[in-house]
NUMAR-227083 format. One record per residue (C-alpha): residue number from 1; residue in one letter; x, y, z. Coordinates in nm, 2 decimals. Each point is the difference from the previous one (the first is absolute). Example, Ala and Ser with C-alpha at 12.3 -4.5 7.8 and 13.67 -1.06 7.14 Angstrom:
<pts>
1,A,1.23,-0.45,0.78;
2,S,0.14,0.34,-0.07;
</pts>
This chain:
<pts>
1,M,0.83,-6.43,2.63;
2,S,-0.34,0.01,0.18;
3,A,-0.32,0.05,-0.24;
4,S,-0.03,0.31,0.17;
5,S,0.27,0.18,-0.14;
6,V,-0.08,-0.10,-0.38;
7,G,-0.04,0.28,-0.23;
8,V,0.10,0.29,0.23;
9,P,0.29,0.20,-0.05;
10,G,0.30,-0.04,0.20;
11,G,-0.13,-0.31,0.16;
12,L,-0.25,0.19,0.23;
13,A,-0.31,-0.18,0.12;
14,G,-0.35,0.11,-0.10;
15,D,-0.08,0.20,0.35;
16,E,0.30,0.19,-0.04;
17,A,-0.01,0.08,-0.41;
18,E,-0.36,0.15,0.14;
19,A,0.19,0.22,0.23;
20,V,0.24,0.12,-0.23;
21,A,-0.34,0.10,-0.28;
22,P,-0.07,0.27,0.23;
23,K,0.32,0.16,0.06;
24,R,0.06,0.07,-0.32;
25,S,-0.34,0.15,-0.08;
26,H,0.09,0.24,0.26;
27,W,0.33,0.11,-0.13;
28,L,-0.14,0.05,-0.36;
29,R,-0.25,0.21,0.19;
30,E,0.21,0.19,0.18;
31,T,0.26,0.04,-0.30;
32,V,-0.32,0.14,-0.20;
33,V,-0.08,0.26,0.31;
34,V,0.35,0.06,-0.03;
35,I,0.03,0.08,-0.39;
36,V,-0.33,0.20,0.01;
37,V,0.10,0.21,0.30;
38,A,0.32,0.13,-0.16;
39,L,-0.20,0.08,-0.28;
40,V,-0.21,0.20,0.16;
41,I,0.30,0.17,0.18;
42,A,0.15,0.06,-0.35;
43,L,-0.26,0.14,-0.13;
44,L,-0.08,0.26,0.31;
45,L,0.39,0.11,-0.02;
46,R,0.00,0.07,-0.39;
47,T,-0.35,0.13,0.03;
48,F,0.05,0.28,0.35;
49,V,0.38,-0.06,0.04;
50,I,0.26,-0.08,-0.26;
51,Q,0.03,-0.07,-0.35;
52,T,0.28,-0.02,-0.27;
53,Y,-0.02,0.14,-0.33;
54,F,0.20,-0.04,-0.33;
55,I,0.14,0.33,-0.14;
56,P,-0.07,0.03,-0.40;
57,S,0.17,0.33,-0.13;
58,G,0.32,0.23,0.04;
59,S,-0.17,0.27,0.17;
60,M,0.16,-0.03,0.31;
61,E,0.36,-0.11,-0.11;
62,P,0.26,-0.02,0.17;
63,T,-0.13,-0.08,0.31;
64,L,-0.28,-0.22,-0.12;
65,Q,0.11,-0.20,-0.32;
66,I,-0.30,-0.19,-0.25;
67,G,-0.03,-0.36,0.14;
68,D,0.03,0.10,0.37;
69,R,-0.24,-0.10,0.26;
70,I,-0.05,0.21,0.27;
71,L,-0.19,-0.09,0.37;
72,V,-0.24,0.28,0.07;
73,D,-0.19,0.07,0.36;
74,K,-0.34,0.10,-0.02;
75,L,0.01,0.08,0.38;
76,A,0.31,0.24,-0.04;
77,Y,-0.20,0.29,0.04;
78,A,-0.26,-0.12,0.21;
79,F,0.22,0.10,0.28;
80,H,0.19,0.31,-0.09;
81,G,-0.07,0.27,-0.33;
82,V,0.19,-0.04,-0.38;
83,H,0.34,0.15,0.05;
84,R,0.17,0.16,-0.28;
85,G,0.24,-0.21,-0.22;
86,D,-0.19,-0.36,0.09;
87,I,-0.08,-0.23,-0.32;
88,V,-0.39,-0.08,-0.02;
89,V,-0.22,-0.21,-0.20;
90,F,-0.32,0.14,-0.05;
91,A,-0.35,-0.06,-0.18;
92,R,0.04,0.20,-0.41;
93,P,-0.13,0.33,0.04;
94,P,-0.32,0.04,-0.23;
95,A,0.20,0.29,-0.16;
96,E,0.29,-0.22,-0.08;
97,N,0.02,-0.05,-0.36;
98,C,0.32,-0.06,-0.12;
99,G,-0.04,-0.25,-0.34;
100,G,0.05,-0.37,0.05;
101,T,-0.18,-0.30,0.19;
102,P,-0.19,0.15,0.36;
103,V,0.19,-0.14,0.31;
104,P,-0.23,0.00,0.29;
105,D,0.25,0.12,0.21;
106,L,0.32,0.23,-0.03;
107,V,0.32,0.03,0.18;
108,K,0.15,0.36,0.04;
109,R,0.20,0.21,0.28;
110,V,-0.12,0.25,0.20;
111,I,0.14,0.39,-0.07;
112,G,-0.28,0.23,0.12;
113,L,-0.22,0.01,0.30;
114,P,-0.34,0.14,0.05;
115,G,-0.01,0.35,0.02;
116,E,0.33,0.02,-0.15;
117,T,0.16,0.21,-0.29;
118,I,0.15,-0.17,-0.30;
119,S,0.22,0.13,-0.24;
120,L,0.31,-0.05,-0.22;
121,S,0.30,0.16,-0.05;
122,G,0.16,0.16,-0.29;
123,K,0.24,-0.29,0.05;
124,G,-0.27,-0.24,0.02;
125,F,0.04,-0.02,0.38;
126,V,-0.32,-0.08,0.19;
127,E,-0.08,0.28,0.20;
128,I,-0.26,-0.02,0.35;
129,N,-0.14,0.32,0.11;
130,G,0.31,0.18,-0.16;
131,K,0.25,-0.21,0.14;
132,R,0.23,-0.23,-0.23;
133,L,-0.08,-0.38,0.14;
134,D,0.30,-0.21,0.07;
135,E,-0.10,-0.28,-0.23;
136,T,0.21,-0.27,0.23;
137,W,-0.13,-0.30,-0.14;
138,L,0.10,0.05,-0.35;
139,P,0.37,0.00,-0.12;
140,S,0.15,0.32,-0.08;
141,S,-0.05,-0.10,-0.39;
142,Q,-0.36,0.03,0.04;
143,Q,-0.04,0.28,0.16;
144,G,-0.14,0.35,-0.18;
145,R,-0.10,-0.25,-0.26;
146,S,-0.38,0.10,0.09;
147,F,-0.20,0.12,-0.28;
148,P,-0.35,0.19,0.00;
149,G,-0.28,-0.21,-0.11;
150,P,-0.25,0.10,-0.35;
151,R,-0.08,0.38,-0.04;
152,G,-0.32,0.11,0.18;
153,P,-0.07,-0.18,0.32;
154,S,0.07,0.22,0.31;
155,Y,0.19,-0.33,0.12;
156,S,0.22,-0.04,-0.28;
157,L,0.29,0.18,0.23;
158,M,0.05,0.28,-0.27;
159,H,-0.12,0.23,0.27;
160,P,0.01,-0.07,0.36;
161,Y,-0.32,-0.21,0.13;
162,R,-0.16,-0.01,0.34;
163,I,-0.07,-0.39,0.07;
164,P,-0.37,-0.02,0.12;
165,A,-0.04,-0.12,0.39;
166,N,-0.06,-0.36,0.02;
167,D,0.19,-0.04,-0.35;
168,Y,0.38,-0.11,-0.07;
169,F,0.23,0.09,-0.31;
170,V,0.17,-0.33,-0.16;
171,M,0.28,-0.02,-0.19;
172,G,0.20,-0.31,-0.16;
173,D,0.41,-0.01,0.10;
174,N,0.02,-0.01,-0.40;
175,R,-0.16,0.34,-0.01;
176,G,0.09,0.02,-0.45;
177,D,-0.23,-0.32,0.01;
178,S,-0.24,0.03,0.25;
179,C,-0.37,0.03,-0.05;
180,D,-0.14,0.20,0.36;
181,S,-0.18,0.29,0.19;
182,R,0.21,0.21,-0.31;
183,F,-0.22,-0.15,-0.24;
184,W,-0.33,-0.11,0.18;
185,G,0.01,0.21,0.35;
186,P,0.01,-0.04,0.36;
187,L,-0.04,-0.38,0.17;
188,P,-0.32,0.02,0.25;
189,G,0.16,-0.18,0.33;
190,G,-0.31,-0.21,-0.02;
191,L,0.14,-0.19,-0.33;
192,I,0.33,-0.11,0.22;
193,V,0.01,-0.35,0.04;
194,G,0.32,-0.03,0.17;
195,K,0.36,0.08,0.04;
196,V,0.25,-0.20,-0.18;
197,D,0.21,-0.17,0.27;
198,V,0.23,-0.21,-0.16;
199,R,0.11,-0.15,-0.33;
200,V,0.02,-0.38,0.04;
201,W,0.11,-0.09,-0.35;
202,P,0.28,-0.01,-0.16;
203,L,0.15,-0.16,0.29;
204,S,0.34,0.12,-0.06;
205,A,-0.20,0.38,0.03;
206,F,-0.20,-0.04,0.30;
207,K,-0.04,0.32,0.17;
208,F,-0.19,0.15,0.26;
209,F,-0.15,0.37,-0.08;
</pts>
């Protein structure tokens, strides 16, 4: 063994050992850059494009169960309008006061669109402009189980209610256990965060909406 290779890992000569250090440093810099870029992209995606949410209550049962995780498309309404039947996540309206610990975001289904008149039939079916709404997204056992909100407010659906322009009437699928537009009024379109596109957890219940 020659003296020049003593103490150099792998038996490399001194000159060869010096050539390894810059390569390792370059690899470390590249790794750091890739990680930073990935984190920035993930942050941008979460802020402007998609975000996951956790379902903490049963107001959207049986469609969404407690503990489900959903994926929300924040750009959905940049390309088209809000549709009836869409499940949306939205910022908590100022008038929402349903008790419990306030949460920053809520999830409900869009039932009434701007300018429409929404009401309830005597049997509890939702009517839009005087015609019964076919709520195909609900199981038959859930249809006709809508109830008015508290007595007094015009939006409680004790009487027909005309939805203001740029507002939406949202309700939970679990009509008997959902604090929604019947209780705190129509949802301003500007509060909508995005559309629920996918249930990603549990994997056994993975579903596109």
